[in-house]
N, C-alpha and C positions, 0 to 999 in steps of 0.2 A: 897721886893715887886716884884711880877711877872708881866711882861708885856705881854699883849695879843694882837696879830695882828688881829684886827676886820675884815680885808679883807679876812682872811682865814677861817672865821667861816661860818656856814650854818645858815642864819637868817630866821626866820619864823614869819608870822603874822597870825592873825585870819582869817579864811575863810569868816567871816562876813564882812571883809574889802573890798573884791572884788578888784577892780583896784584902789581904793582910796589910795593915798600915805600918808595920814595923820594918821599914825598908830604907834603903839608901836610894835617893833620887838624883839624877844627873840632868843637866841642861847645858846646851851650847850657848856660849856668849862669844862676842867677837874675839877671836884669837885665844880662846880659853874654854875650859870646861868647869862648870860649877857643880858642887856636890853638897847635898843637905840630907838631914834626917827627916823622913816623912812624918814622924810623930810630932815634929816641931817645925812646921813650914814657915813660921815667922821668926825662927831662930837663925843663927849664923849659917853661912854657907862657906865652904872652902872653895877657892878658885885656883885651878891648876892650868899651867900651859899645856898644850896638847902633848908635848914630849914628856913632861912630868906626869901627866895623867896616865899615859901609856906605860911608863916605868912603874907607877903605882899598881896598875892592874896586873902587870907581869909578875909582881911580887906577892900577889894574893894567893 
């Protein structure tokens, strides 16, 4: 299992969020996409393969 240091990633959130901190943030990592809760940046992040992340978004 590979460990990812979330503090080194460039996190992004939707432009529709504005200054609201209650958002989901995403970051690209090698061969994956990380997702976290902006209210808890030191908390856990989910890591998806690009295919799984695309499937996840299509079901929203």
